[in-house]
N, C-alpha and C positions, 0 to 999 in steps of 0.2 A: 130394807137395804140387805143385799146379799152378803153373807160372810166371806171374807177374803182368807186365803190360806197363805201364810208366809212360806217362802220357798227360796232356795238359792237358784242362781242362774243355771247351774249344772243340773239341778233337780228338775227344773222346768224343761230343759232340753231333753232329758231322759224320758219324761212323760210324752213329749212331742214325738220322739223317735218311736216309742212303743205304739202310739196312736197311728202314726204313719204306717208302721208294719202291719197293724191289725187291719187298717182300711185297704191298703194296697197289695198285701200278700195273703194274710190269713183269710180275710173275708172272701176274696175271689176263689181261693182254694176250697173253702168249705162249700161255697155255692156249686162248684164243679163236682165235689164229692156227693152232695145231695142229688144232683142231676144224674150222676152215674148210678147211685143207689136206687133211684126211682126206676131206672131202666131194668132193674132186676125183678120187677113184677110186684107181687102182693106186698104192700107197705105195712100191713098189720103184723107181719111176721119177719120183717126185714130189719135185722139188728144193725146193719151198716147205716141204713137210713135214719133210724132212731138215734144212733150215736152221733151222726153228722148233724142232725137237727139240734141235739143237746149242745154240741160244741158251737153251733151257730148262735144259739141263745146266749151262751157264755160270752162269745166274741162281741155280740151286739151290746150286751150289758156292760162289758168292759169299755167298749168304744164310748158309750154314753157317759160312763163314770169318768173316763179320761177327759172327754170334752168339757164336762162340768168342772173338773178340777183345774184344767188349763184356763178356762174362762174366769175362774175365781182366784187364780194364782196372783200373789203379790210378791214380785221378786224384790228381795231386800239386798241392796248393795252394801255389804258390810265393810268394804275396803275404806270407806270414808268415816267410819265410826271411831270414836274415841276408845282407845284400847286400855283405858284405866278401869273400865267396868265391863262385866260380862253381859253380852246381848246376843241376839240372834246372829248366827254366822260366826261366832267366836270359836276359836280353837283354844281349849282350856286344858292345862295340865294340873292335875290334882293329886294329892296324896291321901290314901286311906289311912286315917290315924290309928286304926286298930291293928294294922300289920305293916305300915310304912310302904305299901306298894304304890307306885306311881301309875297313873292312867292319864291318857290324853284323849279328849273327845272333841268333836266338832258339833256345834249345835245347829241342827237343820230342821226343816219342816217335817211334819208327820209322815208324808209319803216318801221321804228320802231316808228315813232312819234305817240303819243297818249296823247293829252292834258289832258284827264281825269286821266292819270297816271303821269302827270307832265313831260312827255317826249316830248321835242321839237326838231324839225328838224334842222339840221345844216344849212338848206337853209331858215329858217324862218327869217323875218326881225329883230326880237328881238335878235335872235342868231347871225346874221351877225353883228349887232351893238356891241355885247359883245365880240366877238372873239379878243383875245390878250389884253383884258383889265385886270386891276388889282383891288384888293380890294380897296374900297373907290372911284373908278372912277365913274363918272356919264355918262351914255350913253343916247343918244337921238334916239328915234324910231319914224319914220313917220307912223301914223296910219290913218284910215279913219276919225277919230275924231280929227286929228291934231297931233302935235308933243307931245310925252310923254317922260318923263325923269325917269330913274331908276338909283338907286345907288347900286353898287355891295357891298354886305356885306361879303360873304364868297365864297371860291372856294375849292372844294375837288374832288379828283379822287378816286373812290372806285371800 
């Protein structure tokens, strides 16, 4: 059985858009660039040709990777979940008990994680500690700087 990747609907759409761009824009452009570089003669000393081939290899690899991820994506509809416990797709507000700073994170799939957008991966240590917890629970997370404690303030699914 192939492993499924939990993902939000938005995360899956983002991967599909990237795949479409690679197949319909990037791939044809790089094929054209390789063709033009070939016309310049001796391929053994043609830097443009070698750079284009390297980029083509990267694009084909990424296309393959995206097709694999999309085929194994499991879109989780979190809007119907019970918001009394933390689960995939939850937006969670927590307080760092060491400094009383509040943080808000949305739990997303591995490929969607972006800490600058406050999107944390389901596989992140903080996330693993929070799963199935309720409001007012305190979770402990092992960090490189020791154990940190966070209190759960709110849970929502939107």
